[in-house]
VOMARPA-704843 format. One record per residue (C-alpha): residue number from 1; y, z, x. Coordinates in steps of 0.2 Angstrom, whole numbers, always signed. Layout:
N
TORDREN; NUM; Y; Z; X $
...
//
This chain:
428
TORDREN; 1; +456; +735; +547 $
TORDREN; 2; +467; +720; +551 $
TORDREN; 3; +476; +713; +536 $
TORDREN; 4; +468; +697; +529 $
TORDREN; 5; +477; +681; +532 $
TORDREN; 6; +484; +670; +518 $
TORDREN; 7; +474; +655; +525 $
TORDREN; 8; +458; +665; +524 $
TORDREN; 9; +461; +670; +506 $
TORDREN; 10; +473; +685; +508 $
TORDREN; 11; +490; +688; +500 $
TORDREN; 12; +506; +678; +505 $
TORDREN; 13; +519; +687; +515 $
TORDREN; 14; +533; +676; +506 $
TORDREN; 15; +529; +675; +487 $
TORDREN; 16; +529; +659; +478 $
TORDREN; 17; +547; +654; +473 $
TORDREN; 18; +555; +668; +483 $
TORDREN; 19; +565; +656; +495 $
TORDREN; 20; +582; +649; +487 $
TORDREN; 21; +587; +631; +491 $
TORDREN; 22; +601; +622; +501 $
TORDREN; 23; +614; +619; +497 $
TORDREN; 24; +618; +634; +487 $
TORDREN; 25; +627; +628; +472 $
TORDREN; 26; +640; +638; +463 $
TORDREN; 27; +650; +635; +447 $
TORDREN; 28; +665; +630; +458 $
TORDREN; 29; +654; +615; +464 $
TORDREN; 30; +649; +610; +448 $
TORDREN; 31; +666; +610; +441 $
TORDREN; 32; +672; +599; +456 $
TORDREN; 33; +660; +585; +453 $
TORDREN; 34; +663; +586; +433 $
TORDREN; 35; +682; +585; +436 $
TORDREN; 36; +678; +568; +444 $
TORDREN; 37; +669; +563; +429 $
TORDREN; 38; +680; +569; +417 $
TORDREN; 39; +695; +559; +424 $
TORDREN; 40; +699; +544; +412 $
TORDREN; 41; +702; +532; +426 $
TORDREN; 42; +688; +537; +437 $
TORDREN; 43; +691; +523; +449 $
TORDREN; 44; +706; +532; +455 $
TORDREN; 45; +695; +546; +461 $
TORDREN; 46; +688; +536; +476 $
TORDREN; 47; +705; +537; +484 $
TORDREN; 48; +709; +554; +478 $
TORDREN; 49; +694; +562; +484 $
TORDREN; 50; +693; +553; +500 $
TORDREN; 51; +711; +556; +505 $
TORDREN; 52; +709; +575; +500 $
TORDREN; 53; +694; +576; +509 $
TORDREN; 54; +701; +569; +525 $
TORDREN; 55; +717; +579; +525 $
TORDREN; 56; +706; +595; +522 $
TORDREN; 57; +694; +592; +537 $
TORDREN; 58; +707; +587; +548 $
TORDREN; 59; +716; +603; +545 $
TORDREN; 60; +700; +614; +547 $
TORDREN; 61; +697; +605; +563 $
TORDREN; 62; +715; +605; +569 $
TORDREN; 63; +715; +587; +573 $
TORDREN; 64; +726; +572; +568 $
TORDREN; 65; +715; +560; +560 $
TORDREN; 66; +699; +561; +548 $
TORDREN; 67; +690; +547; +540 $
TORDREN; 68; +675; +551; +527 $
TORDREN; 69; +661; +540; +527 $
TORDREN; 70; +644; +538; +520 $
TORDREN; 71; +633; +546; +533 $
TORDREN; 72; +634; +553; +550 $
TORDREN; 73; +627; +539; +558 $
TORDREN; 74; +641; +529; +552 $
TORDREN; 75; +653; +542; +559 $
TORDREN; 76; +646; +541; +576 $
TORDREN; 77; +646; +522; +576 $
TORDREN; 78; +664; +523; +572 $
TORDREN; 79; +667; +534; +586 $
TORDREN; 80; +659; +522; +598 $
TORDREN; 81; +669; +508; +590 $
TORDREN; 82; +685; +519; +591 $
TORDREN; 83; +684; +523; +610 $
TORDREN; 84; +682; +504; +613 $
TORDREN; 85; +664; +502; +619 $
TORDREN; 86; +657; +485; +619 $
TORDREN; 87; +641; +475; +623 $
TORDREN; 88; +632; +481; +639 $
TORDREN; 89; +643; +497; +640 $
TORDREN; 90; +632; +512; +645 $
TORDREN; 91; +633; +529; +636 $
TORDREN; 92; +625; +545; +641 $
TORDREN; 93; +615; +553; +627 $
TORDREN; 94; +603; +569; +627 $
TORDREN; 95; +585; +563; +627 $
TORDREN; 96; +582; +576; +613 $
TORDREN; 97; +592; +572; +597 $
TORDREN; 98; +590; +563; +581 $
TORDREN; 99; +587; +546; +586 $
TORDREN; 100; +602; +541; +575 $
TORDREN; 101; +613; +547; +590 $
TORDREN; 102; +607; +533; +600 $
TORDREN; 103; +607; +521; +586 $
TORDREN; 104; +625; +522; +584 $
TORDREN; 105; +627; +516; +602 $
TORDREN; 106; +615; +502; +599 $
TORDREN; 107; +624; +497; +582 $
TORDREN; 108; +639; +491; +594 $
TORDREN; 109; +628; +483; +607 $
TORDREN; 110; +630; +496; +620 $
TORDREN; 111; +616; +504; +629 $
TORDREN; 112; +610; +523; +628 $
TORDREN; 113; +606; +531; +645 $
TORDREN; 114; +596; +546; +642 $
TORDREN; 115; +598; +563; +651 $
TORDREN; 116; +586; +577; +649 $
TORDREN; 117; +591; +593; +641 $
TORDREN; 118; +594; +612; +647 $
TORDREN; 119; +578; +621; +643 $
TORDREN; 120; +588; +636; +637 $
TORDREN; 121; +601; +628; +625 $
TORDREN; 122; +591; +612; +622 $
TORDREN; 123; +608; +603; +624 $
TORDREN; 124; +612; +590; +636 $
TORDREN; 125; +610; +596; +654 $
TORDREN; 126; +627; +593; +663 $
TORDREN; 127; +618; +595; +680 $
TORDREN; 128; +609; +579; +677 $
TORDREN; 129; +623; +568; +670 $
TORDREN; 130; +631; +562; +686 $
TORDREN; 131; +615; +554; +693 $
TORDREN; 132; +614; +543; +678 $
TORDREN; 133; +632; +537; +679 $
TORDREN; 134; +634; +518; +685 $
TORDREN; 135; +648; +507; +686 $
TORDREN; 136; +644; +502; +668 $
TORDREN; 137; +645; +520; +661 $
TORDREN; 138; +659; +521; +648 $
TORDREN; 139; +656; +538; +639 $
TORDREN; 140; +646; +554; +636 $
TORDREN; 141; +639; +558; +620 $
TORDREN; 142; +634; +577; +619 $
TORDREN; 143; +626; +584; +604 $
TORDREN; 144; +628; +601; +598 $
TORDREN; 145; +610; +602; +593 $
TORDREN; 146; +604; +614; +581 $
TORDREN; 147; +621; +622; +579 $
TORDREN; 148; +622; +626; +597 $
TORDREN; 149; +638; +621; +607 $
TORDREN; 150; +635; +610; +622 $
TORDREN; 151; +643; +615; +639 $
TORDREN; 152; +658; +606; +635 $
TORDREN; 153; +669; +612; +650 $
TORDREN; 154; +657; +604; +662 $
TORDREN; 155; +654; +589; +652 $
TORDREN; 156; +674; +586; +651 $
TORDREN; 157; +676; +589; +669 $
TORDREN; 158; +663; +575; +673 $
TORDREN; 159; +671; +564; +660 $
TORDREN; 160; +687; +566; +669 $
TORDREN; 161; +682; +563; +686 $
TORDREN; 162; +673; +546; +681 $
TORDREN; 163; +686; +541; +668 $
TORDREN; 164; +674; +542; +654 $
TORDREN; 165; +677; +543; +635 $
TORDREN; 166; +668; +559; +628 $
TORDREN; 167; +660; +558; +610 $
TORDREN; 168; +655; +573; +601 $
TORDREN; 169; +640; +573; +590 $
TORDREN; 170; +643; +587; +578 $
TORDREN; 171; +631; +583; +564 $
TORDREN; 172; +623; +600; +564 $
TORDREN; 173; +636; +611; +570 $
TORDREN; 174; +651; +612; +557 $
TORDREN; 175; +661; +627; +562 $
TORDREN; 176; +651; +631; +578 $
TORDREN; 177; +664; +637; +593 $
TORDREN; 178; +663; +635; +612 $
TORDREN; 179; +675; +647; +621 $
TORDREN; 180; +683; +650; +603 $
TORDREN; 181; +686; +632; +600 $
TORDREN; 182; +678; +622; +587 $
TORDREN; 183; +665; +610; +592 $
TORDREN; 184; +671; +593; +588 $
TORDREN; 185; +688; +595; +594 $
TORDREN; 186; +684; +594; +612 $
TORDREN; 187; +682; +575; +615 $
TORDREN; 188; +690; +558; +611 $
TORDREN; 189; +682; +557; +596 $
TORDREN; 190; +668; +567; +584 $
TORDREN; 191; +656; +562; +571 $
TORDREN; 192; +648; +574; +557 $
TORDREN; 193; +635; +573; +545 $
TORDREN; 194; +636; +580; +528 $
TORDREN; 195; +618; +575; +523 $
TORDREN; 196; +610; +587; +511 $
TORDREN; 197; +602; +599; +523 $
TORDREN; 198; +618; +600; +534 $
TORDREN; 199; +629; +616; +536 $
TORDREN; 200; +642; +608; +526 $
TORDREN; 201; +633; +598; +512 $
TORDREN; 202; +636; +584; +501 $
TORDREN; 203; +620; +587; +491 $
TORDREN; 204; +615; +569; +497 $
TORDREN; 205; +623; +558; +511 $
TORDREN; 206; +640; +558; +519 $
TORDREN; 207; +649; +560; +536 $
TORDREN; 208; +666; +563; +544 $
TORDREN; 209; +674; +554; +559 $
TORDREN; 210; +689; +563; +567 $
TORDREN; 211; +700; +561; +582 $
TORDREN; 212; +717; +565; +589 $
TORDREN; 213; +720; +548; +596 $
TORDREN; 214; +730; +535; +585 $
TORDREN; 215; +722; +519; +594 $
TORDREN; 216; +704; +528; +593 $
TORDREN; 217; +707; +530; +574 $
TORDREN; 218; +714; +512; +571 $
TORDREN; 219; +699; +505; +579 $
TORDREN; 220; +687; +516; +570 $
TORDREN; 221; +695; +513; +553 $
TORDREN; 222; +691; +494; +554 $
TORDREN; 223; +673; +498; +550 $
TORDREN; 224; +677; +508; +535 $
TORDREN; 225; +677; +493; +525 $
TORDREN; 226; +675; +475; +532 $
TORDREN; 227; +686; +475; +546 $
TORDREN; 228; +701; +477; +536 $
TORDREN; 229; +717; +488; +540 $
TORDREN; 230; +717; +501; +527 $
TORDREN; 231; +734; +510; +524 $
TORDREN; 232; +730; +528; +517 $
TORDREN; 233; +740; +530; +502 $
TORDREN; 234; +742; +512; +498 $
TORDREN; 235; +734; +503; +483 $
TORDREN; 236; +720; +491; +488 $
TORDREN; 237; +728; +478; +477 $
TORDREN; 238; +744; +478; +489 $
TORDREN; 239; +734; +477; +505 $
TORDREN; 240; +731; +461; +515 $
TORDREN; 241; +711; +458; +513 $
TORDREN; 242; +712; +452; +531 $
TORDREN; 243; +696; +455; +541 $
TORDREN; 244; +703; +460; +560 $
TORDREN; 245; +685; +463; +566 $
TORDREN; 246; +667; +467; +560 $
TORDREN; 247; +665; +481; +547 $
TORDREN; 248; +650; +489; +539 $
TORDREN; 249; +657; +496; +523 $
TORDREN; 250; +655; +514; +527 $
TORDREN; 251; +666; +521; +513 $
TORDREN; 252; +659; +537; +506 $
TORDREN; 253; +657; +540; +487 $
TORDREN; 254; +668; +552; +476 $
TORDREN; 255; +656; +563; +469 $
TORDREN; 256; +649; +568; +486 $
TORDREN; 257; +665; +570; +493 $
TORDREN; 258; +671; +581; +478 $
TORDREN; 259; +656; +593; +482 $
TORDREN; 260; +660; +593; +501 $
TORDREN; 261; +678; +599; +497 $
TORDREN; 262; +671; +613; +487 $
TORDREN; 263; +658; +617; +500 $
TORDREN; 264; +671; +617; +514 $
TORDREN; 265; +680; +632; +505 $
TORDREN; 266; +664; +643; +509 $
TORDREN; 267; +659; +635; +526 $
TORDREN; 268; +664; +649; +536 $
TORDREN; 269; +658; +663; +524 $
TORDREN; 270; +641; +653; +523 $
TORDREN; 271; +640; +651; +542 $
TORDREN; 272; +642; +669; +545 $
TORDREN; 273; +628; +673; +532 $
TORDREN; 274; +618; +661; +541 $
TORDREN; 275; +622; +668; +558 $
TORDREN; 276; +618; +686; +552 $
TORDREN; 277; +601; +681; +546 $
TORDREN; 278; +597; +672; +562 $
TORDREN; 279; +603; +687; +572 $
TORDREN; 280; +591; +698; +562 $
TORDREN; 281; +577; +686; +566 $
TORDREN; 282; +580; +686; +585 $
TORDREN; 283; +582; +706; +584 $
TORDREN; 284; +564; +708; +577 $
TORDREN; 285; +554; +692; +583 $
TORDREN; 286; +560; +694; +602 $
TORDREN; 287; +549; +709; +602 $
TORDREN; 288; +533; +700; +599 $
TORDREN; 289; +524; +694; +614 $
TORDREN; 290; +522; +675; +615 $
TORDREN; 291; +537; +671; +605 $
TORDREN; 292; +554; +664; +612 $
TORDREN; 293; +569; +667; +603 $
TORDREN; 294; +586; +657; +604 $
TORDREN; 295; +596; +661; +620 $
TORDREN; 296; +614; +661; +615 $
TORDREN; 297; +626; +659; +630 $
TORDREN; 298; +642; +670; +630 $
TORDREN; 299; +654; +657; +627 $
TORDREN; 300; +644; +649; +613 $
TORDREN; 301; +646; +654; +593 $
TORDREN; 302; +632; +644; +587 $
TORDREN; 303; +629; +641; +567 $
TORDREN; 304; +610; +639; +568 $
TORDREN; 305; +607; +624; +557 $
TORDREN; 306; +589; +628; +560 $
TORDREN; 307; +581; +643; +568 $
TORDREN; 308; +572; +639; +584 $
TORDREN; 309; +555; +647; +589 $
TORDREN; 310; +546; +644; +606 $
TORDREN; 311; +528; +648; +610 $
TORDREN; 312; +520; +655; +626 $
TORDREN; 313; +503; +658; +628 $
TORDREN; 314; +504; +666; +645 $
TORDREN; 315; +510; +684; +638 $
TORDREN; 316; +495; +684; +628 $
TORDREN; 317; +483; +679; +641 $
TORDREN; 318; +477; +664; +633 $
TORDREN; 319; +470; +649; +642 $
TORDREN; 320; +478; +636; +629 $
TORDREN; 321; +493; +625; +628 $
TORDREN; 322; +510; +630; +621 $
TORDREN; 323; +507; +615; +609 $
TORDREN; 324; +491; +621; +603 $
TORDREN; 325; +497; +639; +601 $
TORDREN; 326; +511; +632; +591 $
TORDREN; 327; +502; +620; +580 $
TORDREN; 328; +489; +635; +574 $
TORDREN; 329; +503; +648; +572 $
TORDREN; 330; +513; +637; +562 $
TORDREN; 331; +498; +632; +550 $
TORDREN; 332; +496; +651; +548 $
TORDREN; 333; +514; +654; +545 $
TORDREN; 334; +514; +640; +532 $
TORDREN; 335; +500; +648; +523 $
TORDREN; 336; +510; +664; +523 $
TORDREN; 337; +524; +655; +514 $
TORDREN; 338; +536; +653; +529 $
TORDREN; 339; +544; +636; +530 $
TORDREN; 340; +541; +631; +547 $
TORDREN; 341; +540; +613; +555 $
TORDREN; 342; +544; +601; +567 $
TORDREN; 343; +559; +589; +567 $
TORDREN; 344; +559; +576; +581 $
TORDREN; 345; +542; +573; +587 $
TORDREN; 346; +545; +562; +601 $
TORDREN; 347; +559; +561; +614 $
TORDREN; 348; +572; +548; +609 $
TORDREN; 349; +569; +537; +624 $
TORDREN; 350; +549; +537; +621 $
TORDREN; 351; +553; +529; +603 $
TORDREN; 352; +546; +511; +601 $
TORDREN; 353; +564; +504; +599 $
TORDREN; 354; +568; +509; +617 $
TORDREN; 355; +553; +507; +625 $
TORDREN; 356; +551; +488; +618 $
TORDREN; 357; +571; +486; +620 $
TORDREN; 358; +573; +481; +602 $
TORDREN; 359; +591; +476; +598 $
TORDREN; 360; +602; +461; +593 $
TORDREN; 361; +600; +444; +597 $
TORDREN; 362; +589; +439; +612 $
TORDREN; 363; +586; +456; +619 $
TORDREN; 364; +604; +462; +617 $
TORDREN; 365; +612; +474; +623 $
TORDREN; 366; +599; +475; +638 $
TORDREN; 367; +596; +458; +642 $
TORDREN; 368; +614; +450; +638 $
TORDREN; 369; +621; +459; +653 $
TORDREN; 370; +615; +464; +671 $
TORDREN; 371; +608; +481; +665 $
TORDREN; 372; +595; +490; +675 $
TORDREN; 373; +592; +504; +663 $
TORDREN; 374; +574; +511; +662 $
TORDREN; 375; +567; +523; +650 $
TORDREN; 376; +554; +532; +661 $
TORDREN; 377; +547; +546; +651 $
TORDREN; 378; +544; +556; +667 $
TORDREN; 379; +563; +558; +667 $
TORDREN; 380; +564; +570; +653 $
TORDREN; 381; +551; +584; +656 $
TORDREN; 382; +561; +597; +647 $
TORDREN; 383; +563; +587; +631 $
TORDREN; 384; +545; +584; +631 $
TORDREN; 385; +540; +602; +633 $
TORDREN; 386; +552; +608; +621 $
TORDREN; 387; +544; +597; +607 $
TORDREN; 388; +527; +603; +612 $
TORDREN; 389; +531; +621; +612 $
TORDREN; 390; +544; +624; +599 $
TORDREN; 391; +546; +623; +580 $
TORDREN; 392; +559; +627; +567 $
TORDREN; 393; +560; +642; +554 $
TORDREN; 394; +569; +633; +539 $
TORDREN; 395; +578; +641; +525 $
TORDREN; 396; +589; +653; +534 $
TORDREN; 397; +603; +648; +524 $
TORDREN; 398; +612; +658; +510 $
TORDREN; 399; +611; +664; +498 $
TORDREN; 400; +594; +670; +506 $
TORDREN; 401; +598; +686; +515 $
TORDREN; 402; +589; +699; +526 $
TORDREN; 403; +577; +703; +512 $
TORDREN; 404; +569; +685; +515 $
TORDREN; 405; +571; +687; +534 $
TORDREN; 406; +561; +704; +533 $
TORDREN; 407; +547; +694; +525 $
TORDREN; 408; +548; +680; +538 $
TORDREN; 409; +546; +694; +551 $
TORDREN; 410; +533; +702; +542 $
TORDREN; 411; +523; +686; +542 $
TORDREN; 412; +526; +684; +560 $
TORDREN; 413; +519; +701; +565 $
TORDREN; 414; +503; +697; +553 $
TORDREN; 415; +500; +682; +561 $
TORDREN; 416; +502; +686; +579 $
TORDREN; 417; +493; +702; +577 $
TORDREN; 418; +478; +691; +570 $
TORDREN; 419; +477; +678; +583 $
TORDREN; 420; +459; +677; +585 $
TORDREN; 421; +455; +671; +568 $
TORDREN; 422; +471; +660; +568 $
TORDREN; 423; +465; +651; +585 $
TORDREN; 424; +447; +648; +578 $
TORDREN; 425; +454; +637; +564 $
TORDREN; 426; +450; +618; +566 $
TORDREN; 427; +467; +609; +562 $
TORDREN; 428; +458; +592; +564 $
//
């Protein structure tokens, strides 16, 4: 007799309260934040924590400059400003990413030009980039999505051929490596998010900007305050208070930075445990017909911001769409206690801001130049198919370990072995 599904009144595969949340806080993390609060002159901590984090992240990445900021979006905007982009400049962006990747381009009145993704890695497809390059193209902005490194060698080769800047979106890939080199150290500038869910977490919001280029750093730094030139180590009272450009007040806060600095000490350890968990899932879930587990190219060392699962009805002999199979299996898995879901539900170029060309002023950036950029949804079939057919398994982070992963595997087997009642459920 088949085991009764939780959605039909059976017992959950993953008991209530079994999953441990992220970020995983230890006593050292709490002490780091408490030390900030315990300081008699707390205002000094803003500079101490910012400069400390800047130095430590630059050392970890092996780069010259780092600026801690208040979000990953801010960090990416600083990258766009840093490499010298302006109104009407076109930037190559993957069609599947968090929309903030493209928003950072729009914030500087530049134009995102979307390229479809590789169906296996879900990063931007280098084979499709050159067809989107025009005389107005000034940069490529690859995203190391889900913690999977983009194909940087190919991207850099194209960038050199067309004299383009490369900005890396590393929001989900702290510590990931491509050919042994850390993601974020390839391009002219890189932006990282330290939002609560990220592999390097602030517990709330935050971001990091990095570059090896002094001029890129100088330009980016103007956005940190209000267009002021800020000299590290110099007291604010002794500075000029002269705005040399537009600024957005992107400065981060001392408490989240103290937590990031503490978490950074365990980043590689945490990543190793997350990778171990995900490899365990792949080992066991890849044996289940109808499921697609992540493909990892030999040159890539991903950090699995989330674990990606695809659904294919064909091996199961089902005459339904991959999207319908995903939706119904997801519902059954959630009932079993497995945290699954989707993240972006639309390719970025299909979102209203791009379909309606919402920008600054009278249609800027699109209509204040001679741009002929179009956002034809037929140009991004892989991104569209990925969203329909894939979902994420969350909470693969430490301190959760293979005990929890084993329960996830048990839940998948339970659901996939009882597909008939799963498919009979009306989700409307």
